[in-house]
N, C-alpha and C positions, 0 to 999 in steps of 0.2 A: 490580471492586477494591469492597473494603472503607473505606473511611478515618477509621473509627469516630464515627457523625455521631451524634450524639443531637440532636434536635430541643430547644429548648431555650432559641429564636425568638436574641436579642443572646447571651443563651453561648453558642454554638455557633461565633459569626463569634468570641466573644474564646480562649473552647482549640482552634481550630484553627486563628489565627492564633500563639496565644500556645504551640502543639507545631508553626506550621513548615508548616502540613496547607494553606494555602489557598492557593496555588501548584497545587496536586497536586485541593483538592476545584473547584475554577474548571475546569481542565482535566477532568473528571470531570464538570459539569454543561452543561462545552461536548461532552460527546462524549456524554452523556443525549439532550442538546437536536438532536442537527447528529442520532439515530439519530430524534427524533423527526416533524422539518423539515425535514429538513436543511442543508446549509454555512453558507449566509444565508436561514437564515429564524426566523429566532432577534434577539434582540437585545442590546449587551451585559446593559441593568436586570435579561432576563429570568436570563442567568449568573447574576448573581447572588446573585438569589432564590432559581432555583434551586437557589444555596449556600449559600445560609441564612448572605448575609452582605450590611454595605450595598454599600449601587448601588456608595461610591468606593473600593471596596476593590479589585477590581478590579485602580485603575490601578497600584495596588500591585505590579504584577507585570506588567499589561500595558501599548500601550499602547491599545488596542480592539479591537476586540470580532475583527479581521482580522486581527491580528498572537496573536489568539488560537488559535485555528481552526488559525493558518502553524506552531504548534506543537501545537498536540495530531500533525495533516500530519509534521509533524519528530521527530518519538517516529516515526508510526508507521510515519514510511519504516527510520525505526534495522531496529525488529522486525521488518519486512520482510525489510532485507538478513540482516538474524542467519538469518532461514528456509529464505532462500530459500540463502545462502552453507552449513546446515547439511543441506538440502537437497543441494544441487552435490559438499560434499565432497569435490571438491578435482577430479572427476571420475571419480570411486569411484565404482565395480568397474569400470566403463567408460561410457564420458561419453553412448554413449545409454541408457543405462538413469538418469546419471543428471540427466543433461539433462529426459525421463521426471518425476526427482522433483517438479527445478525446479516441472514443472507444476500436480503435484498441492500445493504446496505454497500456488504463486501461485494458485490456489482456496482450498484450504486457511481461506489469509489471508483471501483477500477472504470468505470463505462467516462467519469467525468473527470476524474484525475487522469489520461494512460498515458504522458511523456513522466507525469512523477508512479506512477506506478509503477513501468517497464525500470524506474534505477533501480523501483528499492526493488525487486524484486533480478534486474540484475547479476548474474553470479560470479563474473567477477572481479566483484567491488572487495574490498578483504576489509569481510563486517569486523573482525579487531580488531584490528588496525584501525583503524576511524572509530575517534570521540564520540560518541553514544551513541551509534550506527546501530552495533547490538544490543544494549538494554533500551533501545524506540520502537527497534523488530521486537523483544521480549515484551513491552509490555503490550504490544497486541496483541500477541500471542493467548498474552495472559484471559482476555475479554475471554477468546472465546472455550482455557480451560476451565475460566467459574463456569459456562453457558455448563461445558460438558463433563463438570463437577455434580452440575444440580440436575441435569436428565439421568447422570448416571447414582446418583442418589436412590431413585426408582426403584434400580431393580438388588435382591435381598447379595446381600454383602459377600458369600459367598460364591455367585457368579455374578458379580461386578465386575466387565471389566475397564481397567486402566483407563484413569481420568482422561488422562494425557497422548496415550495413545486415541481414543473417540477425537479428540480438537485436531491431533495430531490428519488425520484423515480427513477428519470434514472440510480445516480447513488445505485439505489438497482437492480432494472437490471440488470445492468453490476458485482455487484458485486455475484446477481445467476450462473451468466452465468459463473462468473470466479469460484465459489467455486463447481459447478455440473458437467465443461468438463474441465476447466485450469489448475485447481490447482487438482481436485478432485482421486479418484482412475484408472481413467480408462477410467472405463468396461461404459457405457453411449456413443453409438452414437447415432447422427443429424446426421443428416442429411446438406453438408456440410458444414464448418465453426467454431466455436463460435462465429465471430467476423463477418459472414455473420446472424449471428438470433440475435446478438446482432444488428447488423446496420435495418433486417429487423423491430427487438422487434422495436426499438425508433421509427421508421418509423412510425411505427403499431402511437405509441401512440402520437404521432407529431397530425397522422396526426387526429387523435381521441378530440385532444385539436383546429385542424383547426378546422373538424364540427359542435363541441358543441360552439364555441365561432359564426359560419354562424345560428346556431338556434333560439340564442336569440338575435338574430342582427335585 
């Protein structure tokens, strides 16, 4: 992102605020600091310095550092939902193919936006205390839930697993692979790509569901 920076000390602060860019500048600064130090590795004062504004300026838009990181996460979940939904495409041309596309989109997002991704899944963020954060997270999960519902629809109703359970299992698989091999320290080697690993894991999982349904029918 380019916020049109012109580093001239206090002039930069006045120019950004005059043009309504203070909030965006703070979000950009926070994202950069998360990338460098993690979601909990910096102070509110450091955000102000990084953005080139006064120590009091961030309070115009955010209660504290936690609220700022939560907003980075909320905006991340909104973009995440959009990318997952674009990959799912209402299950077209085939639910399994579309589901695989969701997995690739999941890993692509984690790879492309590692700082935002780490903020989104920072366990210390109070989901229910930050406006809109849980709702944004739930909307992203709903894409996987819709996909799981379509996939489970092919299993006889008596043996059909709860779609929410399936969605949670697949989310856990995706998040684990993303954390270990996409946004991790890069020291781990795997045969093939993370995308291939996730696709194989999901296929094994879905095949297991199908076998379990067949045995109980």
